[in-house]
C-alpha positions in Angstrom: -0.1 -0.2 -0.2 1.5 3.4 -1.2 0.5 6.7 0.6 0.0 9.4 -2.4 2.6 12.1 -2.1 0.4 15.0 -1.2 0.6 13.2 2.3 4.6 13.1 2.4 4.9 16.4 4.9 1.8 14.8 7.3 3.6 11.6 6.8 6.8 12.8 7.6 5.7 14.9 10.4 3.6 12.0 12.0 6.8 9.1 11.7 9.7 11.8 12.7 7.5 12.8 15.8 6.4 9.7 16.9 10.5 8.1 16.8 11.7 11.1 18.5 8.7 10.6 21.5 9.7 7.3 21.9 14.0 7.8 21.9 13.8 10.9 24.5 11.0 9.8 26.5 12.7 6.4 27.1 16.0 8.4 27.7 14.1 10.6 30.2 12.7 8.0 32.3 15.7 5.9 32.3 18.2 8.8 33.2 15.5 10.0 36.2 13.9 6.8 37.6 16.5 4.3 36.3 15.3 0.7 34.5 12.3 -1.0 36.9 9.8 -3.3 36.7 7.2 -0.2 35.8 9.0 1.0 33.4 7.5 -0.3 29.9 4.0 1.0 31.2 5.4 4.5 31.9 7.3 4.7 29.1 4.2 3.7 26.5 1.8 6.4 28.8 4.8 9.0 28.2 4.8 8.5 24.5 0.8 8.4 24.2 0.4 11.8 26.4 3.5 13.3 24.6 3.0 12.5 21.0 -0.3 14.7 20.2 1.7 17.5 21.3 5.1 16.8 19.4 2.8 15.8 16.1 1.9 19.1 15.4 4.9 20.9 16.7 6.9 19.4 14.1 4.2 19.7 10.9 4.2 23.2 12.0 7.9 23.5 12.5 9.8 21.7 10.0 8.7 23.9 6.9 10.3 26.9 8.7 13.3 24.9 9.7 13.5 23.5 5.9 13.6 27.2 5.0 16.6 27.9 7.5 18.7 25.3 6.3 18.1 25.9 2.9 19.6 29.6 3.6 22.3 28.5 5.7 23.5 25.9 3.1 24.9 26.2 -0.3 
């Protein structure tokens, strides 16, 4: 199944934000609380509560960052 290219910016934002939320929330939880029995459930809860903020943020900020990078690079 292929997604039409017009949805590429939304798919990019969804995937990037999901990957970043998973990695960062795991890192923060392990650093702040250590590895413990409840970590997987807490990590999942953290991801599910953080992703709805991260997704629209990436969707809004990514085009702006692309323009800045375009101006700063040759």
